[in-house]
N, C-alpha and C positions, 0 to 999 in steps of 0.2 A: 237392730242395734249391732254395731261392730265392736266385738270384744277383743279384736286383734291389737297388736302394738301400734302406737301412734307413730307417724312418720316424723313429726316434729313436736317440740314442746317449748314453751317460752319460760325462761328462768332467769333469775337475777344472779349475775356474777360480780365478784368483788375485784375491781381494778385499782392498781396503784395510781396515785395522782402525781404528776410532775410538778412539785413545788420548789424545785431548785436545790433540794437537799437530798443527798444520796440515802435511800432507804437501806436499813441494815437488818439482816436476819441473824440473830445470835442463836447458834445451835450447839447444844451440849452433847457430849458422848453418853450422858446418862438419859435413858429413856424416860425416867420418872420426872425429869426436869422439863417444865413447859418451855418451848422456844419463845424467845422474845423478839418482837418485830417493832421497827420504827417506820414512820412514813404515814402519809394520808391515803385513805382509800375511799372510793365511791362505788356504789352499786349501779349496775346498768342492766336493763332488761335485754336479753339476747335470745334469738331463736336458735334452738339447738336441734340438730338432726339426730334421729335415733340410729345409733351405730348398728343395732341388730337388724334393722331394715336395710340400711345402705352399705353393709359391710363389704360387699363385693366391688363397690365403686372406688375404694381407696387403694392407693399404691404409694409405698414409702418413698419412691423416687420422685413422685409428683406432689403428694400431699404431706409428706414427712412422717407418715404412719400407715400401718395396715392393720386390719382386723382379721385374725386367722383362727380357725378352729383348731384346738390343740388338746389332746387327751394326755393326762399325766398319770403315772403310777403312784404318785405320792398321795398317801391317805391322811397324813397328819402334817399340816404346814407349820405347826408349832414345834415340830421335832427338827431341831437344827441339823442333827447328824443326817437325817433323811434328806433334807434339802441339799446339803453339801455333797452327799454321795450319789443321790438319784436325780434331784431336780436340776442341779447345775448341768449335769450331763445331758438331760433332756433339752434344756434351753440352748446349750451349745449346738446340739444337733439341729434344733429348730432354726437358729440363726444361720447356720451354715447352709441349710437347705433353702431357705427363703431369701436370704440376702446374698449368698455366695461368698461369704467371708472365708479367707484362707486360714487366718489365725484368730483365736478368740481368747480373751482373758476376762473371766467373770470375777468381779471384785466386790459386789455388794448385793444385799437384798434387804428390803424393808417390808414389814407387814403392818398394815394400818387397819384400824376399826373405829367406827363411830360409837361403839358400845363401851361406855365408861367402865363397866364391870369387867369385861374381857380385857380391856386395855390395862387395867390395874393387875388383874390376875396373871396375865401373860407378859406384862411389860412391853406392850405394843405402842406404836405411835398413832397419833390422831390423824384423820384426813386433813390434807391441806386445802383450805377453803378460799384461797386467793389465786387469781390468774397469775401464772409465773412460767418461766422457763428455767431449766436446770443448768445448762451449760452455755458458754459463750465462745467466741473465737479465741479468747485468751484462756479461759478456765478449762476448756476441753483438752488442748495440748498440755496444759500444766498438770492435768490429772494423769496423763500418760507418763509424764516425768516423775510424778510422785509415786506412782504404782510400779513402774518398770524403768527405774533410772538407768540401768546398764544397757537396756535395749532402746531407750527413748529416741536417741538421735537417728538410729536406723528406721524405727517405726514412723517417726514424724517426717521422714524424707519420702514416705509413701502415703497413699490414701488410707485414712482410718475413719471410723465412725464410732460414736458412743450410742449403742442401741439399748433402749430400755424396754423391758418386757413386763407387761402388767396383766394380771388375771384376777377375777373374783375367785375366792377360795371356798365359798359356801353357796352353792347353787347360783341362782340369779340374784345379782345385787340390786336392791330396791331402795337403798338409802346411801347417800354420799357417793354417787356414781362418779366415775372418771369422765372428764370432758377434755377433748383434745381439739385444737384448732387446726384448720387447713393452713399449711405453711405458706401457701400462696396469698393468704389474706393478710399477712403481716408485712408492714413497711418498716424500714429502719427508724423512721420518725415515730413509730408506735412504741419503741423500746425505751426503757428507762434504766440507766446504769445503777446497779445495786451491789451490795456486798453480802455474801453469805459467810459468816464467821464461825469457824470451828475452834476448839481449844488449841489445835496444832497447825491450822492453816486458814487461808482466806480463799474462798471460791467465788 
């Protein structure tokens, strides 16, 4: 009997249905308020590769993501001061080393958990359980303008990327794992225009 990790697993993923109406994600600045979603969704059975087995096969320039072993000195991810003073510097160094970025601006971090008790105690966000992407050809440059208005014109005249770094913060994650698709598997016709509404902006 093989007790090692499985190469693949079949799981149901929740996809948005194109019904001709723009789906909207209403997001509050308050972590205690549950986000509101509009739109129709269907579940589809999908074969998913185990990233721990295939980690060396992925390249961000080809697949849109990489899986990298990274050790951190942070011992308490609920400590915002520690994240801002230590973890941000670690991630900046990581991205410079593996991506080759010249300038880096870290602007956000989100901690999620499927544990209701922890979410209430630490005011954390819930896992996102729908297939989605976070930025578009419009919202990516707009985020640069929002965050760095004085430098935006110069920055947008050059190459830039929004890089998201994700990690499990408590040993091996066994519930609500992250799933990422191969960028080569997406066609423009697969995408559905949607809105992500914040109190102060639309993304």
